[in-house]
C-alpha positions in Angstrom: -22.3 -26.9 -24.7 -24.9 -26.2 -22.0 -24.4 -23.7 -19.0 -22.9 -26.2 -16.6 -20.9 -27.6 -19.0 -19.3 -24.0 -20.5 -19.0 -23.1 -16.5 -16.9 -26.2 -15.4 -14.5 -25.0 -18.7 -14.0 -22.1 -17.8 -13.2 -23.4 -14.2 -10.4 -25.5 -14.5 -8.9 -23.0 -17.8 -8.9 -20.6 -15.0 -8.2 -23.1 -12.2 -10.7 -21.4 -10.4 -12.0 -25.3 -8.2 -8.4 -26.1 -6.9 -9.5 -25.3 -3.3 -10.3 -27.5 -0.1 -13.7 -25.7 -0.5 -16.5 -22.8 -1.6 -17.8 -20.4 -0.1 -20.9 -19.1 -2.1 -22.2 -15.8 -1.5 -26.0 -16.8 -1.9 -29.1 -13.9 -1.8 -31.4 -16.0 -3.6 -31.5 -14.1 -6.4 -31.4 -16.0 -9.8 -27.4 -15.5 -10.2 -26.1 -17.2 -6.7 -29.0 -19.5 -7.0 -27.8 -20.8 -10.5 -24.5 -20.9 -9.2 -24.8 -22.8 -6.5 -26.9 -25.9 -8.1 -24.3 -25.6 -10.7 -21.5 -26.4 -8.2 -23.4 -29.3 -6.5 -23.7 -30.2 -9.9 -19.7 -30.6 -9.6 -19.9 -32.2 -6.6 -22.2 -35.1 -7.3 -20.4 -35.4 -11.1 -17.5 -36.3 -9.3 -15.8 -32.4 -11.2 -15.5 -30.9 -8.1 -14.5 -33.0 -4.7 -14.6 -30.1 -2.0 -16.7 -28.8 0.4 -20.1 -26.5 -1.0 -21.2 -24.6 2.3 -23.2 -21.2 1.7 -23.1 -17.2 3.0 -26.2 -14.9 3.2 -26.1 -11.2 4.1 -29.6 -9.8 5.2 -28.9 -6.0 4.8 -32.2 -4.8 6.3 -33.2 -2.7 3.1 -36.4 -3.6 1.9 -38.7 -4.6 5.0 -40.2 -7.7 4.5 -38.6 -9.1 1.5 -35.1 -8.9 3.0 -36.8 -11.9 5.3 -38.8 -13.9 2.7 -34.8 -14.0 0.9 -33.3 -15.2 3.7 -36.2 -17.7 4.7 -35.8 -18.5 0.8 -32.2 -18.8 1.1 -32.4 -21.3 4.6 -34.9 -23.5 3.6 -32.9 -24.5 -0.5 -29.2 -25.2 1.5 -31.2 -27.1 4.0 -32.8 -29.1 0.6 -29.5 -29.1 -0.5 -27.4 -30.1 2.8 -25.4 -27.0 2.2 -23.8 -25.3 5.9 -24.9 -22.0 5.3 -24.1 -18.8 7.7 -26.7 -16.0 7.8 -25.7 -12.9 8.8 -28.1 -10.0 10.0 -26.8 -6.5 9.0 -27.6 -2.7 9.2 -26.0 -1.3 6.0 -27.8 1.4 6.2 -27.4 3.0 9.9 -23.3 1.2 8.6 -22.8 3.6 5.4 -24.3 6.7 7.7 -22.4 6.0 10.1 -18.6 5.6 8.1 -19.7 8.2 5.6 -20.0 5.8 2.9 -22.7 5.2 0.3 -25.2 2.4 0.6 -23.4 0.2 -2.3 -20.1 -0.1 -0.8 -21.4 -0.3 3.3 -22.9 -3.5 1.8 -20.4 -4.5 0.6 -18.0 -4.5 3.4 -20.1 -6.1 5.5 -20.2 -9.4 3.2 -16.9 -9.1 2.4 -16.1 -9.2 5.8 -19.0 -12.0 6.8 -17.1 -13.8 4.2 -13.4 -13.3 5.9 -14.9 -14.4 9.8 -16.2 -17.6 7.9 -13.4 -18.7 6.1 -11.6 -18.2 9.1 -13.6 -20.1 10.6 -13.9 -22.9 8.1 -10.2 -23.5 7.5 -9.6 -23.8 11.5 -8.3 -27.3 10.2 -5.4 -26.2 7.9 -7.9 -26.4 4.8 -8.6 -23.5 2.8 -11.5 -22.0 1.6 -12.0 -19.6 -1.6 -15.2 -17.4 -2.6 -17.6 -17.7 -5.5 -19.5 -14.8 -6.4 -22.3 -15.0 -8.7 -20.9 -12.3 -11.3 -21.5 -12.6 -14.9 -20.9 -11.9 -18.4 -23.7 -8.3 -18.4 -22.4 -7.6 -14.9 -18.4 -7.3 -16.8 -20.2 -5.5 -19.5 -22.3 -2.5 -17.4 -19.0 -2.5 -15.9 -16.7 -1.9 -18.5 -19.0 0.6 -20.4 -19.2 2.6 -16.4 -16.0 2.7 -16.0 -14.9 3.7 -19.4 -17.0 6.7 -19.3 -15.4 7.2 -16.0 -12.4 7.9 -18.0 -10.7 4.1 -16.6 -7.8 2.8 -18.0 -6.8 -0.8 -18.9 -7.8 -1.4 -15.4 -11.0 -0.1 -14.7 -11.7 -2.5 -18.5 -10.5 -5.5 -17.2 -12.0 -4.6 -13.5 -13.6 -8.2 -13.4 -11.3 -11.1 -13.4 -12.2 -14.6 -13.0 -9.9 -14.2 -10.2 -9.1 -12.3 -8.1 -7.2 -13.0 -4.4 -9.8 -15.3 -2.5 -12.3 -14.8 -4.9 -13.0 -17.1 -7.8 -16.3 -15.9 -10.5 -16.6 -18.5 -11.9 -19.9 -17.0 -14.1 -18.1 -14.6 -16.2 -18.3 -16.8 -19.4 -21.8 -16.7 -19.4 -25.1 -14.3 -19.3 -28.0 -13.7 -17.5 -30.8 -14.9 -20.1 -28.2 -18.5 -20.1 -29.0 -18.1 -16.6 -32.4 -17.6 -16.0 -33.2 -20.6 -18.9 -30.7 -23.0 -16.7 -32.7 -22.2 -14.2 -36.4 -22.7 -15.8 -38.9 -23.6 -13.6 -36.9 -23.3 -10.3 -37.2 -20.7 -7.5 -35.8 -17.7 -7.2 -36.3 -14.6 -5.2 -36.3 -11.5 -7.2 -34.9 -8.4 -6.2 -37.2 -5.1 -7.4 -35.1 -2.6 -7.7 -33.0 -4.1 -9.9 -35.3 -2.8 -12.4 -35.6 0.8 -11.0 -33.9 3.6 -12.9 -32.6 5.5 -10.2 -29.3 3.7 -10.0 -27.0 4.0 -12.6 -26.1 0.3 -13.0 -29.4 -0.4 -13.1 -30.0 2.4 -15.9 -26.9 0.8 -18.4 -28.1 -2.6 -17.8 -31.7 -1.5 -18.5 -32.0 0.9 -21.0 -28.7 2.0 -22.4 -27.0 -1.2 -22.9 -30.4 -2.9 -24.6 -30.2 0.3 -27.1 -26.6 0.1 -28.2 -28.2 -3.7 -29.4 -30.5 -2.4 -31.6 -27.5 -0.9 -33.9 -24.5 -2.9 -32.5 -23.4 -5.4 -35.1 -22.1 -8.0 -32.5 -23.3 -9.0 -29.4 -22.8 -6.2 -27.1 -21.8 -8.5 -23.6 -20.2 -10.9 -25.7 -18.0 -7.6 -28.0 -16.9 -6.1 -24.7 -16.1 -9.7 -23.6 -13.3 -10.3 -26.0 -12.6 -6.9 -25.7 -11.7 -6.7 -22.0 -10.0 -10.1 -22.9 -7.6 -8.9 -25.2 -6.5 -5.5 -23.3 -6.8 -7.9 -19.7 -3.6 -9.8 -21.9 -1.8 -6.7 -22.4 -2.8 -5.1 -18.7 -0.5 -8.1 -17.5 2.2 -7.3 -19.2 2.5 -3.5 -18.2 1.3 -4.5 -14.6 4.3 -6.6 -14.4 6.6 -4.5 -15.5 5.2 -2.0 -12.9 5.7 -4.4 -9.9 9.6 -5.3 -11.6 10.4 -1.6 -11.4 8.4 -1.3 -7.8 11.3 -3.6 -6.5 13.6 -1.9 -8.1 13.1 1.9 -7.3 11.8 1.2 -3.8 14.1 2.7 -0.9 13.0 2.2 3.0 14.6 5.0 4.9 13.6 2.9 8.4 10.1 1.8 8.7 8.8 4.4 5.2 8.6 3.5 2.2 9.6 5.4 -0.6 10.7 5.8 -4.4 13.7 6.4 -5.9 12.6 10.4 -7.5 14.9 10.1 -10.8 14.6 6.7 -11.5 10.6 7.0 -11.5 11.2 9.9 -13.7 12.6 7.9 -16.5 10.2 5.3 -16.5 8.2 4.8 -19.3 4.0 6.8 -19.1 2.6 3.9 -18.6 4.3 2.2 -16.3 5.2 5.4 -14.7 1.5 5.5 -13.6 0.9 2.4 -11.9 3.6 2.1 -9.8 2.6 5.8 -8.6 -0.8 4.4 -8.2 0.7 1.6 -6.7 3.0 2.8 -3.8 -0.6 5.0 -3.1 -2.3 1.9 -2.9 1.0 0.5 -0.6 0.0 3.9 2.5 -3.5 4.4 1.6 -4.5 0.7 1.3 -7.4 2.0 -1.1 -7.2 3.7 -4.4 -10.6 5.4 -3.5 -10.7 8.5 -4.5 -7.1 8.5 -5.8 -8.4 9.7 -9.4 -6.9 11.5 -12.5 -6.2 14.6 -11.2 -4.7 13.6 -8.0 -2.6 11.6 -10.3 -1.5 14.7 -12.6 -0.4 16.6 -8.8 2.0 13.7 -8.3 3.9 13.6 -11.4 4.0 17.5 -10.5 5.3 16.9 -7.2 7.6 14.3 -9.7 8.7 16.1 -11.8 9.6 19.7 -9.6 13.8 20.8 -9.0 12.7 21.7 -5.1 11.1 20.3 -2.5 7.0 20.4 -2.9 4.4 18.4 -1.3 0.8 18.2 -2.2 -2.8 17.2 -0.5 -4.1 13.6 -1.7 -7.3 11.7 -0.4 -7.5 10.4 3.2 -5.4 12.8 4.7 -2.2 11.7 2.4 0.4 14.4 1.8 3.0 13.8 -1.8 6.2 14.8 -1.2 10.1 15.3 -2.5 12.7 15.2 -0.5 16.4 14.3 -1.3 16.1 12.2 -4.3 13.1 10.4 -2.6 9.9 11.0 -4.0 6.5 9.2 -1.7 3.5 9.0 0.1 2.7 9.5 3.8 0.0 10.2 5.8 -0.2 13.8 7.2 0.6 12.9 10.9 3.2 11.0 9.8 4.7 13.5 7.8 7.5 14.2 11.0 8.6 10.8 10.8 9.1 10.3 7.4 11.7 13.5 7.2 13.4 12.4 10.2 13.6 8.7 8.6 15.2 10.2 5.1 17.7 12.5 7.1 18.8 9.7 9.3 19.3 7.8 6.2 21.3 10.7 4.6 24.0 9.9 7.8 22.5 12.4 10.6 21.6 11.0 13.8 18.4 12.9 15.0 16.7 13.1 18.3 13.5 14.4 18.9 13.9 15.3 22.4 16.0 18.3 23.6 19.9 17.0 24.8 23.1 18.0 25.8 25.4 15.0 27.1 29.2 16.1 28.4 31.5 14.3 28.9 34.4 15.2 30.7 38.8 13.8 30.4 38.2 11.6 33.7 34.7 9.7 32.6 37.0 9.3 28.6 40.1 7.1 30.5 37.7 4.3 31.3 35.6 4.8 28.0 31.9 6.3 27.8 28.7 5.1 26.7 24.8 7.0 26.7 21.8 6.4 25.0 20.6 9.1 22.9 16.8 10.3 23.8 14.2 8.9 21.7 16.9 7.9 18.5 18.1 4.0 18.9 21.6 5.3 19.2 24.3 5.2 21.8 27.3 7.2 21.6 30.7 5.7 22.5 33.8 8.0 23.1 37.0 6.2 24.3 41.1 7.0 24.3 43.2 5.5 21.5 46.9 4.7 21.7 46.9 2.7 19.0 45.9 4.7 15.9 46.7 1.9 13.8 43.5 0.1 15.2 41.3 3.2 14.2 38.0 1.4 12.0 35.8 3.8 10.2 32.5 3.8 9.1 30.4 6.8 8.6 28.9 7.3 12.1 32.8 7.5 13.4 34.8 10.2 14.7 38.7 11.0 15.6 40.4 13.3 16.8 43.6 13.9 18.6 44.1 15.1 21.6 45.9 17.6 21.9 43.3 19.4 19.5 41.0 19.9 21.7 40.0 20.4 25.5 37.9 20.3 28.2 34.8 18.2 28.0 33.1 17.1 24.9 29.2 17.5 24.3 27.1 16.3 21.7 23.8 17.9 21.3 21.2 18.9 19.1 19.7 22.2 18.7 22.8 23.4 16.5 21.3 26.1 14.2 22.5 29.0 16.3 25.9 28.1 16.2 28.9 28.5 13.3 30.3 25.5 11.7 33.8 25.3 9.7 33.7 22.5 7.6 37.4 20.9 7.4 38.6 22.1 3.9 36.7 25.3 3.5 36.7 28.3 3.4 35.3 30.0 5.9 32.1 29.6 9.0 28.6 28.8 8.0 25.9 29.1 10.5 24.0 25.4 10.7 20.9 26.4 10.4 22.1 27.9 6.7 23.9 25.0 6.3 21.5 22.4 7.1 19.1 24.2 4.2 21.9 24.2 2.0 22.4 20.1 2.6 18.0 19.8 1.9 17.5 18.6 5.6 13.2 19.5 5.8 12.9 22.9 8.2 10.7 20.2 10.9 14.2 18.3 11.1 16.9 21.0 11.7 16.5 20.8 15.2 16.7 17.4 15.9 20.2 16.9 13.9 22.9 16.3 16.5 26.5 17.0 16.2 30.0 16.7 18.6 31.5 20.0 20.2 35.0 20.9 21.8 34.3 23.5 23.7 32.6 26.4 21.9 33.7 24.8 18.7 31.5 21.8 16.7 34.2 19.4 15.5 32.0 17.1 13.9 28.0 16.5 12.4 27.2 13.5 11.5 25.8 13.1 8.1 27.5 17.0 7.0 31.2 16.7 7.5 34.0 17.2 10.3 35.6 20.8 11.5 38.7 19.5 13.5 39.5 15.2 13.6 39.6 13.1 11.2 37.2 10.6 10.0 38.7 8.0 7.4 42.2 6.8 6.2 42.2 10.0 3.6 41.5 13.1 6.0 43.6 11.6 9.1 46.7 12.3 6.5 45.3 16.3 6.0 45.3 16.1 9.9 48.4 17.8 10.7 48.6 17.0 14.6 50.0 14.5 15.9 48.1 10.6 16.7 50.0 9.7 19.8 46.1 9.6 21.4 43.2 9.7 19.5 39.6 11.1 21.2 37.4 8.0 19.2 33.1 8.7 19.1 31.1 7.0 17.8 27.7 6.7 17.3 26.1 2.6 17.1 22.3 1.1 16.9 20.9 0.0 19.2 
């Protein structure tokens, strides 16, 4: 089969052209020029009925040459009747501004431009895909580079025919085959591709040719075969990873955490990927999350005591109250608040003291706890058969209390005698025993009658009752009962 026929078969096998339009990343080099020509041949033969456009980014890294490349691309697209978007960018300045390498900054600029162009083209409801000219040699180079970085399966199968809105129709052909296809066609030559001051160029121009001298099979083809086999294994493990993640995820508030005990029981191959998936969810990238970071996260997971570990991008790995997760350092307090709220505690990061007098209870009393999303509702109930129990309601016979009722936080210095317990305990110590993180303890809310702490949502009650069982144990009569509820608003 000739090159276009092979590429067409590859596209059909991988469903790469099931879109209304294709945006070709057109640098002007042989690979992208050949890709444009092949896709246009599909359009002319009727094998592809969508629209073909192109995008060129002038990175301004090679003065003079970059402008010549742009002029060539403009002329080519004009001759072929292809809609072209040219973007001019100072990639060197962008790299310096962001602290990234020039290669990384260039990639970010390109894909930002792709996204903007695609959004404009899709305003009519059509769906476009981005086509890049990565070929079989690129796959081989990436495979070997990642192999010697200590990559796992994902790194060894990193370049895929289709990834999100990006397609790579040329992964089934080699660079030499592309050059032979072009024949005498014009294209631009980037002389930096032959220089040996870039890692990829060393692999491309020196190491792989030396491997070819001693290999029993073409190195690029052998690597494509191996990568294909590994991809099957990787896809299976990925599916198990997503299942485990969905099974283990726990979302206190708006945060994302995992059930630590369940995660520890996962097979190592799945566990490590679930951890990486959670980091990606929080950080938005896996860049700089290396093996040493994974090992640190696993040590946090295996710890029998609450512990944290610093991660890249200002992120903290933690384990608290049976939950494992990552959080940006500035959101650690919010995460701990969400976790403790999930344990049944009522929290407010603003110190407050709400007093409810006997007269206010006659008609019912409501008040919002500051910075909490929780409302207090207090009333006197005369028909005790109508009590409705939940995990944030407290009832107490009126003859067991006197004076004002006080709802407040910052309870640490007070003592609490839990119903059925053998004695009182300082609340700060009680919260420590309950594994409430230190930065959250002052936010914990309780109900007091006089100087007595009667009820702490999440910790228990000292007077009155919170359920039918505890009501039976309450010695006082229940002619009239004070009800205090903490409801979400």
